[in-house]
C-alpha positions, 0 to 999 in steps of 0.5 A: 495462505502464504503470506504477501511479498508487500505485507507491512511485517513478518510471521516472526515479527507479529510472534514475536511481539505475541509471545509466541515461542518461535520454534512454534510454528502451529500456529504460522497459518493463523498469523498468515492470515491475520497478516495478510488480514492487517496490510490489507486493511491499512493499505483500503484505509489509506487508498495507496499500495504501500511497499515498494512494488512495481506497477503500470497503469494506463491514463489518458491525456490533457495536452499536459506535459504531467501524468499524475501517478496513482502510486507514490514515492516513485522511485523509478520510472520503468518505461512511459509510452505514449499512443492515440490509438491505445496499443502501445508497440515499441516505438511508442516509448518515449526516452527517458531523456524527454521526461523526469520524476518531479519534485513530489516522487509523485508524477512523470513531467515531459520536459520539452512536449506536452501529453496528447489528449486521449483516453487511455492514451498513456503508458507507465511502468514503474516501482514505487511505495516506501523501501526498508533503504529511504524510507525505515521510519515509514515501513517501521510505523506501518509495520507497527501498525501492522501488528496492532490488528495482527493483536487484535485479530488474535487476542479476541480469537482467542478469548472468543471476543469478536463482536463484544464491547465487554464480558462479566469478569466474577462481579465487574463488567471489564470492557474489551477493546471494540475499536481502532486506538486512536495512536494507531488510527491516526498513525495509519490516515497519516499515510491516506493519499491526499490526491488523486486524478480520480479519471482514470484508476490503474486497471494492472499491477504486477 
């Protein structure tokens, strides 16, 4: 399975973390699988798409000048349209001079108008998520979390410890880390979505 473009770490970083020789490609496929799974696990825990990418959302207007977006931080709005027929021809596109991002970079705001009431009558194409230029610290934290999960997958797979909480070592019983450490879970959960528009879910992602 190839590595996802939005994976939170790389095979090279995983090899360095696991002390695998950089030239050893025999485990690349397994590491790619583990990285993809770890990234998906973190995004499920946070209910967000964390690494920057393009999104398309269809929202329902409520006679407000603001529409909250599912993904954040938003770096740019590519296109904003409103159409009560939900067809979105080119004539429905709103000029960029008529809207702006709010201060939290999580909503798009009309400057002198409101979005009409309707069902999925607003289409927003935008770029959101953490990038290396603006959010290096956030990506570093998320990469550490991803690497920890990759290490857990890797070491439990190597030792055959999956599903076990302890094993025997001579006359001793040795504990096995079966759950995510509190420090890692706390780092992940600080990125968990706090607010979200429940009525409308993202139906397409580029």
